[in-house]
N, C-alpha and C positions, 0 to 999 in steps of 0.2 A: 526169048532169051534161052540160049543153049549153053549147057555146061561143056566146056572144052576139056578141062582136066581138073581132077580133084586129088590133092596130095596131102598126106600127113605132114605136119611141120616137125622138124627136128628140134631137139631141146634148145639149141642155140638160137634158132629162129623164134621159138616161143618166148624165150627170155628177152630177146631184142624187142619183139612185138609188145610184150607186157610193159617193158621199161619205157616205151614211147607213148603209151596210153596212160590214162589216169582215171577212167570211169568204166563202169560195167553195171551189170544187173546181178544183185545177190538174191538168190532164192533160198528160202528156209522151209523145211518141212518137218512136221511132227504128225505121226500116224497118217491120216489121209487129208490133212489140212495144209495147203501150201500158202506161202507168203513171199512176194517178190518186191524188191525196192531198188531204185537206182542208187549207186554209191560211188564215191571216189576212193582210191586206194593208193598206197605206196607199195612198191614191190622190190624185194631183195633178191637179185638174180643169183647171188652166191648161195644163199640158203634156200631159194625158191619158196619164199614165204610172202604172204600178203599182209599188209597192215591197214586197218580201217578205224576211223573215228565215227562211231554211230551215235545218233542223237534220237532220243525218244522222250515222250512225256511219261510220267510214272504209271499212268493207267492205260497206256496205248496197247494196241494189238502187237506192235513191234516189240515192246517190252515183254509181253507175254511170250512171244516166240523166243526172244533172246534168252529168257530165263529158263526155257525148257530144254536147253542143250540140243537144239535141232540139228538135223543134217543140213549141210550148206553146199550150195553150188554157185560159183561165181562165173558168169559168162562175160567175156570181153570180146568185142567184135568191131570190125570196120568194113566199109565197102568203098574202096577207092578205085576209080577207073574200071578196069576189067577184072579186078581181083577182089574177092571177098575172103576175109580171114576171120577166124574165131578161135578162141581158146576157152576151154572149160576146166575149172579147178573144182574138185569135189573133196569134201572133208568135214571137219567139225570146227566151229568157231571157238576160240578160247579167249576169255576176257583177261586183260592184263592190268594189274593195279599199277598206277603211275609210279609208285614207289619202287616197283620191281623192274622198271625199264633200264636197259643198258644204253650207253651212248649211241650204239649202232641202231637200236630200235627207235630211239628218239629221232634220229635222222630220217628213218623210214616214215615215221608219222608226219614229219615235216613235209615229206613228198605228197602225202595225202591231203588234198585240199580241205580246208576247214569247212564245216557245215555252214550253210547260209541261214543264219538265224532269222533273217528277214522273211523267210517263207513260212515261219511258224506263227500261229495266231497268239501263242503264249509268249511271255517274256523269257529272255535267256535264263533268268534265275529259276524258272520253273521246268527247265529241261534237264534230262539226264544225259550227260555226254560220257560215253565209255569207249575204251580202247580195246580193239579186238585183233586177233591174229588168226589167219587161216593158213595152216601148214597142210597143204593138200595131200590126201591119200593118192589122188590121181590128178595128173595135169596133162592135157592133150590139146593139140591144135590142128586145124585144118585150113588149107589154102585152096581156094577154088577159083579157077580162071573161067570167066564167062564171056560168051560172045553176045553182046547186047544188041547186035545188029541182026543176029540170026534167029 
């Protein structure tokens, strides 16, 4: 497989790409300790902000990371035909109290798929469900054309 062309994505292409996707990998870091999880998200292309509904048990490693105000990096990517695209958003997650949500934010959380409680060994009542926003400090995308025959 040879790379034919690699191009930085323009803001409009990034926004369109993120609006057409709904999942990515969220990586959190504190000191030298990384943590990565697959997530679903809602994306507001006017504000360029991500909305996530994250689920954790009270004593989980995920909860420990979320409570430590870690650095966050969200990677969204796809591989369709001869084109590979990826977008990376970097910043800090902010938790949002449900009572502080605006109608526009509620609509964005509606775009983020609800967590699948069936995958958890514990009952729904034992899970912490919190709303987060990622307002990226940096947002970049790359499109790579590949020759899969070569």
